[in-house]
C-alpha positions as CSV (number, residue, x, y, z in Angstrom):
1,X,27.8,-39.6,62.6
2,X,24.8,-40.4,60.5
3,X,21.5,-40.9,62.1
4,X,18.4,-42.6,60.7
5,X,16.1,-41.4,63.5
6,X,14.2,-38.7,61.5
7,X,10.6,-37.8,61.4
8,X,8.5,-38.2,58.3
9,X,8.3,-34.5,57.8
10,X,12.1,-34.2,58.0
11,X,12.5,-37.1,55.6
12,X,10.1,-35.5,53.1
13,X,12.1,-32.2,53.4
14,X,15.4,-33.9,52.8
15,X,13.9,-35.8,49.9
16,X,12.7,-32.6,48.3
17,X,16.0,-30.9,49.0
18,X,17.9,-33.8,47.4
19,X,15.7,-33.8,44.3
20,X,16.3,-30.1,43.9
21,X,20.1,-30.6,44.3
22,X,20.1,-33.5,41.8
23,X,18.1,-31.5,39.3
24,X,20.4,-28.5,39.5
25,X,23.6,-30.5,39.5
26,X,22.5,-32.7,36.6
27,X,20.8,-29.9,34.7
28,X,18.0,-32.3,34.1
29,X,14.6,-32.8,35.7
30,X,13.3,-36.1,37.1
31,X,10.7,-37.5,34.7
32,X,8.4,-40.4,35.6
33,X,6.5,-42.9,33.5
34,X,9.4,-44.6,31.8
35,X,10.3,-48.2,31.0
36,X,14.0,-49.1,31.3
37,X,15.5,-52.4,30.4
38,X,19.1,-53.2,31.2
39,X,21.2,-54.7,28.4
40,X,24.6,-56.4,29.0
41,X,27.5,-56.7,26.7
42,X,27.3,-57.0,22.9
43,X,25.2,-60.2,23.4
44,X,22.2,-58.1,24.5
45,X,22.9,-54.7,23.0
46,X,23.9,-55.5,19.5
47,X,20.8,-57.6,18.6
48,X,18.5,-55.1,20.2
49,X,20.0,-52.3,18.1
50,X,19.7,-54.3,14.9
51,X,16.1,-55.4,15.6
52,X,15.0,-51.8,16.3
53,X,16.7,-50.3,13.3
54,X,15.4,-53.1,11.0
55,X,11.9,-52.3,12.2
56,X,12.2,-48.5,11.9
57,X,9.2,-47.0,10.1
58,X,9.9,-43.2,10.2
59,X,13.3,-42.3,11.6
60,X,16.7,-43.5,12.9
61,X,18.9,-41.0,14.8
62,X,22.4,-42.1,15.8
63,X,25.0,-40.2,17.7
64,X,28.1,-42.4,18.1
65,X,31.7,-42.0,19.1
66,X,32.9,-45.0,17.0
67,X,31.3,-46.6,14.0
68,X,34.0,-49.0,12.8
69,X,34.7,-50.4,9.4
70,X,34.5,-54.0,10.6
71,X,31.9,-56.8,10.4
72,X,29.4,-55.4,12.8
73,X,29.9,-51.8,11.6
74,X,29.2,-52.9,8.0
75,X,26.0,-54.7,9.2
76,X,24.7,-51.6,10.8
77,X,25.7,-49.5,7.8
78,X,23.7,-51.8,5.5
79,X,20.7,-51.6,7.7
80,X,20.8,-47.8,7.6
81,X,21.3,-47.9,3.8
82,X,18.2,-50.1,3.4
83,X,16.2,-47.7,5.6
84,X,17.4,-44.6,3.8
85,X,16.5,-46.2,0.4
86,X,13.1,-47.0,1.8
87,X,12.4,-43.3,2.5
88,X,13.1,-43.5,6.3
89,X,14.8,-40.4,7.7
90,X,18.3,-41.5,8.7
91,X,20.6,-39.1,10.6
92,X,24.0,-40.2,11.6
93,X,26.4,-38.0,13.7
94,X,29.8,-39.6,14.3
95,X,32.9,-38.3,16.0
96,X,35.6,-37.5,13.6
97,X,38.5,-38.6,15.8
98,X,36.7,-41.8,16.9
99,X,36.0,-42.7,13.3
100,X,39.0,-41.1,11.5
101,X,40.0,-44.4,9.8
102,X,36.5,-45.1,8.6
103,X,36.0,-41.5,7.5
104,X,39.2,-41.3,5.5
105,X,38.5,-44.7,3.9
106,X,35.1,-43.5,2.5
107,X,33.1,-45.8,4.8
108,X,30.2,-43.4,5.0
109,X,29.9,-42.5,1.3
110,X,27.4,-45.4,0.5
111,X,25.2,-44.0,3.3
112,X,25.2,-40.5,1.8
113,X,24.5,-42.0,-1.7
114,X,21.5,-43.8,-0.3
115,X,20.0,-40.6,1.0
116,X,21.1,-40.7,4.7
117,X,22.2,-37.5,6.3
118,X,25.7,-38.0,7.7
119,X,27.8,-35.5,9.7
120,X,31.1,-35.6,11.5
121,X,31.6,-33.9,14.9
122,X,34.5,-31.6,15.3
123,X,36.7,-32.5,12.2
124,X,40.0,-30.8,11.9
125,X,39.6,-27.2,10.6
126,X,41.4,-23.9,10.4
127,X,38.8,-22.4,12.8
128,X,38.7,-25.2,15.2
129,X,41.9,-24.4,17.2
130,X,42.3,-26.5,20.3
131,X,38.6,-27.5,20.3
132,X,39.9,-30.7,18.7
133,X,40.5,-32.1,22.2
134,X,36.7,-32.0,22.9
135,X,35.0,-35.0,21.4
136,X,31.5,-36.4,21.0
137,X,31.8,-39.5,23.2
138,X,28.0,-40.3,23.3
139,X,26.5,-43.6,22.4
140,X,22.9,-42.9,21.5
141,X,20.4,-44.5,19.1
142,X,16.8,-43.3,18.8
143,X,14.4,-45.2,16.5
144,X,11.0,-43.8,15.5
145,X,11.2,-41.4,18.4
146,X,9.8,-44.3,20.4
147,X,12.8,-46.2,21.8
148,X,16.3,-45.1,22.6
149,X,19.5,-47.0,23.4
150,X,22.1,-45.5,25.7
151,X,25.3,-47.3,26.7
152,X,29.0,-47.5,26.8
153,X,29.2,-49.6,23.7
154,X,30.1,-48.3,20.3
155,X,29.2,-49.8,16.9
156,X,32.3,-52.0,16.6
157,X,33.1,-55.7,16.6
158,X,35.7,-55.0,19.3
159,X,33.0,-55.5,21.8
160,X,32.3,-59.0,20.6
161,X,35.8,-60.3,21.4
162,X,37.5,-63.0,19.3
163,X,35.8,-66.3,20.1
164,X,38.0,-68.2,17.6
165,X,41.0,-67.0,19.6
166,X,39.4,-67.6,23.0
167,X,39.1,-63.9,23.7
168,X,35.9,-63.1,25.6
169,X,33.6,-60.1,24.7
170,X,34.2,-56.9,26.4
171,X,32.1,-56.4,29.5
172,X,29.8,-53.4,29.1
173,X,26.3,-52.1,30.1
174,X,23.6,-50.3,28.2
175,X,19.8,-49.8,28.4
176,X,16.7,-49.4,26.3
177,X,14.4,-46.6,27.1
178,X,10.7,-45.9,26.4
179,X,8.5,-43.2,27.7
180,X,8.4,-39.4,28.2
181,X,12.2,-39.3,28.7
182,X,12.5,-40.0,24.9
183,X,11.8,-36.3,24.3
184,X,14.9,-35.4,26.2
185,X,16.9,-38.0,24.1
186,X,15.7,-36.5,20.9
187,X,16.4,-33.0,22.1
188,X,20.0,-34.1,23.0
189,X,20.5,-35.5,19.6
190,X,19.1,-32.4,18.0
191,X,21.4,-30.2,20.0
192,X,24.5,-32.1,18.8
193,X,23.1,-32.2,15.2
194,X,22.7,-28.5,15.1
195,X,26.2,-28.0,16.4
196,X,27.5,-29.5,13.2
197,X,25.1,-27.9,10.6
198,X,21.6,-26.9,10.0
199,X,19.2,-27.9,12.8
200,X,16.8,-30.8,12.7
201,X,13.4,-29.8,11.3
202,X,11.0,-28.9,14.1
203,X,8.4,-31.7,13.3
204,X,11.0,-34.3,14.3
205,X,11.2,-32.7,17.8
206,X,7.5,-33.3,18.4
207,X,7.0,-36.6,20.2
208,X,4.2,-39.0,19.0
209,X,1.1,-38.9,21.2
210,X,1.5,-42.6,22.1
211,X,4.9,-41.9,23.8
212,X,3.6,-40.6,27.0
213,X,3.6,-43.3,29.7
214,X,5.3,-46.7,29.3
215,X,6.2,-47.6,32.9
216,X,6.7,-46.3,36.4
217,X,10.4,-45.6,36.4
218,X,11.6,-42.1,37.3
219,X,14.8,-41.0,35.6
220,X,16.9,-38.1,34.4
221,X,18.6,-37.9,31.0
222,X,21.9,-36.0,31.4
223,X,23.3,-34.9,28.1
224,X,26.5,-33.0,28.9
225,X,28.3,-30.7,26.6
226,X,31.9,-29.3,27.0
227,X,32.4,-27.3,30.2
228,X,28.9,-27.8,31.6
229,X,30.3,-30.4,34.2
230,X,26.7,-31.6,34.9
231,X,27.8,-35.2,35.3
232,X,30.8,-34.3,37.4
233,X,28.6,-32.4,39.9
234,X,26.1,-35.2,40.0
235,X,28.8,-37.8,40.6
236,X,30.2,-35.7,43.5
237,X,26.7,-35.3,44.9
238,X,26.0,-39.0,44.8
239,X,29.3,-39.6,46.7
240,X,28.0,-37.2,49.3
241,X,24.4,-38.5,49.5
242,X,25.1,-42.2,49.6
243,X,24.3,-43.7,53.0
244,X,24.9,-47.4,52.7
245,X,26.5,-48.4,49.4
246,X,28.2,-46.8,46.4
247,X,29.4,-49.3,43.8
248,X,31.2,-47.9,40.8
249,X,32.4,-49.5,37.5
250,X,34.6,-47.4,35.3
251,X,36.8,-48.2,32.2
252,X,39.2,-45.3,32.4
253,X,39.4,-44.2,36.0
254,X,41.5,-41.1,36.7
255,X,39.5,-39.3,39.3
256,X,40.4,-35.7,40.3
257,X,41.7,-35.1,43.8
258,X,38.3,-33.6,44.7
259,X,36.4,-36.7,43.6
260,X,38.9,-39.0,45.3
261,X,38.4,-37.0,48.5
262,X,34.6,-37.5,48.2
263,X,35.0,-41.3,47.8
264,X,37.4,-41.4,50.8
265,X,35.1,-39.3,53.0
266,X,32.1,-41.6,52.1
267,X,34.1,-44.7,53.0
268,X,35.3,-43.2,56.3
269,X,31.7,-42.4,57.1
270,X,30.8,-46.1,56.9
271,X,29.5,-46.2,53.3
272,X,30.5,-49.4,51.4
273,X,32.4,-47.9,48.5
274,X,33.6,-50.3,45.8
275,X,35.4,-49.5,42.6
276,X,35.7,-52.0,39.7
277,X,38.2,-51.1,37.0
278,X,40.0,-53.0,34.2
279,X,43.1,-55.1,34.8
280,X,43.9,-55.3,31.1
281,X,42.9,-52.1,29.4
282,X,42.8,-51.4,25.7
283,X,44.8,-48.3,26.6
284,X,47.4,-49.8,28.9
285,X,49.0,-46.7,30.4
286,X,45.5,-45.7,31.8
287,X,45.6,-48.7,34.1
288,X,49.1,-47.8,35.2
289,X,48.0,-44.3,36.1
290,X,44.8,-45.5,37.8
291,X,46.9,-47.7,40.1
292,X,48.7,-44.7,41.5
293,X,45.4,-43.8,43.1
294,X,44.7,-47.1,44.8
295,X,46.7,-46.6,48.1
296,X,44.8,-43.5,49.5
297,X,41.5,-45.1,48.5
298,X,42.4,-48.4,50.2
299,X,43.6,-46.7,53.3
300,X,40.3,-44.9,53.6
301,X,38.3,-48.1,53.3
302,X,37.4,-48.0,49.6
303,X,37.5,-51.5,48.1
304,X,39.2,-51.7,44.7
305,X,38.7,-54.6,42.3
306,X,40.3,-55.4,38.9
307,X,38.4,-57.2,36.2
308,X,40.0,-60.5,35.2
309,X,38.8,-60.6,31.6
310,X,40.2,-58.8,28.6
311,X,38.4,-55.5,29.1
312,X,35.6,-54.0,31.2
313,X,34.3,-50.9,29.4
314,X,31.1,-50.2,31.4
315,X,30.5,-46.8,33.1
316,X,27.9,-47.4,35.8
317,X,27.2,-46.5,39.4
318,X,24.6,-47.8,41.9
319,X,24.0,-46.2,45.3
320,X,21.9,-47.6,48.2
321,X,20.1,-50.0,46.0
322,X,17.8,-47.1,44.9
323,X,19.8,-44.9,42.5
324,X,21.7,-46.0,39.3
325,X,23.6,-44.4,36.5
326,X,24.4,-45.9,33.1
327,X,25.9,-44.2,30.0
328,X,29.1,-43.0,28.4
329,X,30.7,-40.8,31.0
330,X,34.0,-42.1,32.5
331,X,35.3,-40.8,35.9
332,X,37.9,-38.5,34.5
333,X,38.4,-34.9,33.3
334,X,37.9,-35.6,29.6
335,X,34.4,-37.0,30.1
336,X,33.4,-34.5,32.8
337,X,34.6,-31.3,31.1
338,X,35.7,-31.8,27.5
339,X,33.3,-34.2,25.8
340,X,29.7,-34.5,24.8
341,X,28.4,-37.4,26.9
342,X,25.0,-38.9,27.7
343,X,23.9,-40.9,30.7
344,X,20.6,-41.9,32.4
345,X,20.3,-41.5,36.1
346,X,17.6,-43.8,37.4
347,X,15.7,-43.6,40.7
348,X,14.1,-47.0,41.0
349,X,14.7,-49.9,43.4
350,X,14.1,-52.6,40.8
351,X,16.5,-51.3,38.2
352,X,19.1,-50.3,40.8
353,X,18.7,-53.6,42.5
354,X,19.3,-55.5,39.2
355,X,22.4,-53.4,38.5
356,X,23.7,-54.0,42.0
357,X,23.2,-57.8,41.6
358,X,25.1,-57.6,38.3
359,X,27.9,-55.7,40.0
360,X,28.3,-58.4,42.6
361,X,28.3,-61.0,39.8
362,X,31.1,-59.0,38.1
363,X,33.1,-59.0,41.3
364,X,33.1,-62.8,41.2
365,X,35.1,-62.5,38.0
366,X,37.5,-59.9,39.5
367,X,40.4,-59.7,41.8
368,X,40.4,-57.5,44.9
369,X,43.4,-55.2,45.5
370,X,44.4,-55.0,49.2
371,X,47.1,-53.4,51.3
372,X,49.8,-56.0,52.3
373,X,52.9,-56.1,54.4
374,X,54.3,-53.6,56.9
375,X,54.6,-51.1,54.1
376,X,50.9,-51.5,53.3
377,X,51.6,-52.1,49.6
378,X,48.5,-52.5,47.3
379,X,48.6,-56.1,45.9
380,X,46.2,-58.4,44.2
381,X,44.6,-61.0,46.5
382,X,45.2,-63.6,43.7
383,X,48.0,-62.3,41.4
384,X,47.5,-63.2,37.8
385,X,50.2,-64.8,35.7
386,X,51.9,-62.3,33.5
387,X,51.5,-62.9,29.7
388,X,54.8,-63.0,27.9
389,X,54.9,-60.5,25.1
390,X,57.4,-59.2,22.5
391,X,57.4,-57.0,19.5
392,X,57.0,-60.0,17.3
393,X,54.4,-61.8,19.3
394,X,52.5,-59.1,21.2
395,X,50.0,-59.9,24.0
396,X,46.3,-59.5,23.4
397,X,46.2,-56.3,25.4
398,X,49.0,-54.7,23.3
399,X,47.3,-55.9,20.1
400,X,44.1,-54.2,21.2
401,X,46.1,-51.1,22.2
402,X,47.5,-50.8,18.7
403,X,44.0,-50.7,17.3
404,X,43.0,-47.8,19.5
405,X,45.4,-45.0,18.6
406,X,42.5,-42.6,18.3
407,X,41.4,-43.5,21.8
408,X,44.9,-43.0,23.1
409,X,45.0,-39.5,21.6
410,X,41.8,-38.8,23.5
411,X,43.1,-40.2,26.7
412,X,46.4,-38.2,26.6
413,X,44.8,-35.2,28.2
414,X,43.8,-37.3,31.3
415,X,47.3,-37.8,32.8
416,X,47.6,-34.3,34.2
417,X,46.0,-35.0,37.6
418,X,48.1,-38.0,38.3
419,X,51.3,-36.2,37.4
420,X,50.2,-33.2,39.4
421,X,50.3,-35.4,42.5
422,X,54.0,-35.7,42.0
423,X,54.9,-32.2,40.7
424,X,52.7,-30.2,43.1
425,X,53.0,-32.6,46.0
426,X,49.3,-32.6,46.7
427,X,49.6,-35.9,48.4
428,X,52.5,-38.1,49.5
429,X,53.8,-40.7,47.1
430,X,54.2,-44.1,48.7
431,X,56.8,-46.8,48.0
432,X,54.0,-49.1,46.7
433,X,53.6,-46.7,43.8
434,X,57.2,-46.8,42.6
435,X,56.6,-49.1,39.6
436,X,53.8,-47.0,38.2
437,X,55.6,-43.7,38.7
438,X,58.9,-45.2,37.4
439,X,57.1,-46.0,34.2
440,X,55.8,-42.5,33.9
441,X,59.1,-41.0,34.8
442,X,61.1,-43.1,32.4
443,X,58.7,-42.2,29.6
444,X,59.1,-38.5,30.4
445,X,62.9,-38.9,30.4
446,X,62.9,-40.6,27.1
447,X,60.8,-37.9,25.7
448,X,63.3,-35.3,27.1
449,X,66.2,-37.1,25.4
450,X,64.4,-37.3,22.1
451,X,63.5,-33.6,22.3
452,X,67.1,-32.7,23.2
453,X,68.4,-34.6,20.1
454,X,65.5,-33.6,17.8
455,X,64.1,-30.2,18.9
456,X,61.8,-30.2,15.9
457,X,59.7,-32.9,17.7
458,X,58.5,-30.1,20.0
459,X,59.0,-27.1,17.8
460,X,57.0,-28.6,14.9
461,X,53.8,-29.5,16.7
462,X,54.1,-26.3,18.8
463,X,54.3,-24.2,15.7
464,X,51.4,-26.1,14.2
465,X,49.2,-25.6,17.3
466,X,50.1,-21.9,17.6
467,X,49.3,-21.4,13.9
468,X,46.1,-23.3,14.2
469,X,45.0,-21.6,17.4
470,X,46.1,-18.1,16.3
471,X,44.5,-18.5,12.9
472,X,41.3,-19.8,14.5
473,X,41.1,-16.8,16.8
474,X,41.8,-14.3,14.0
475,X,39.2,-15.8,11.8
476,X,36.7,-15.8,14.7
477,X,37.5,-12.2,15.4
478,X,37.0,-11.3,11.7
479,X,33.7,-13.2,11.7
480,X,32.5,-11.2,14.8
481,X,33.5,-7.9,13.1
482,X,31.6,-8.9,10.0
483,X,28.6,-10.0,12.1
484,X,28.7,-6.7,14.0
485,X,28.8,-4.7,10.8
486,X,25.9,-6.7,9.3
487,X,23.8,-5.9,12.4
488,X,24.7,-2.2,12.1
489,X,23.6,-2.2,8.5
490,X,20.4,-4.1,9.3
491,X,19.7,-1.7,12.2
492,X,20.2,1.4,9.9
493,X,18.0,-0.1,7.2
494,X,15.3,-0.7,9.8
495,X,15.5,2.9,11.1
496,X,15.3,4.2,7.5
497,X,12.2,2.1,6.8
498,X,10.5,3.4,10.0
499,X,11.1,7.1,9.3
500,X,7.9,8.9,8.3
501,X,7.8,10.1,4.7
502,X,8.9,13.6,4.1
503,X,6.1,16.1,3.8
504,X,5.4,17.3,0.3
505,X,7.2,20.5,-0.7
506,X,5.1,23.7,-0.5
507,X,3.7,24.8,-3.9
């Protein structure tokens, strides 16, 4: 049982203990004096980005998963070209997998010709091995080291929908940030920049004297790198610390069994836990796998909602009306352990209250999933009409899915935990999950038949991966040997230089 009957001294101790736990879990200190403005969808975020870049006077740093070769992508590119030609320092770091089409089509060449510095994160290479699975999933824009934008949105017209076809914009959330936390944002960009080449010059890491205090908001900037798991630990901690409410919005929800257990325990303890996920996803099978996790959550008291619109892409959390998180991290293994991600965790009642109000507004455009019938099957409270689709006339969702092949490749690694529930038997599979698991099972059977008929479908990629990984390891080992020999030679040369001169020979 939870008790609120605590003394001020106890409350202060718990508060300090919680702050220490948050700092250690997130790997980021709590910094006060910031100004944070929430930005919703492309209607708020895109104009704010353009206005800031157009007004840049010294620098524009962009770290972006997708910069698409479409209308909005070309508008941003032209703004960056204009700034580079005007002598503004423009540094663009894009993810190779997220931008593979734009990269191969030469989309970034005009930027380089204009004087901008452009780098690709983790492109395919002989020394890369399986590191290709780890991506830079951040969405970060820093202008003049005085304002930063962090969100779930990429630089792509996909977020604007198709008004002419009656398709609404994607639902997403971002923020603008001013204040001392900007130094953390610049440092995060510089770390990613250095991972792909020479480091950013040190003067660009020094913050302008005017960028000290802009507001009263306390926040942490959590810039995760592969295997740090800072955001995973913080998400788990918040699920444990929430006392009244924990409201989550996630685009690609495939929580681990440990995280699902945290949500269930919080709900059983009386916390109002709600989860908002897409009904129609741009990667359709992700929604199918997510639905296999509904039943245990619902049975524990977690309320699950599906967005009625074409896509909800936001990654947000709000707890107890006091704590909020906004950024690029999804609630799945890829985001938590494999990718570079960036989020802002805010400890402020006004910002958290605004985000909570928006969450409730989003629920008005969503459908709740409930347990129904004697078998307690998860069903929508207001089932939506199915859209008829075919190979010749695909639905909007399938059309969007075709345009996201690179995202599907990134998501492929996330199915393991859901399949593990069947293979390892870590939890009982209910009859209500038959359709979802039938889809997965049939897909695996089809793959088995194809592999049986055409063994090269497995042998070819496996040989390629083994050659790539083995070659990468051998090259790495040779590089280490070379580095060790160079150090030995340098050490020997240093010792020779330090030796006293030989005494003159006796006459």
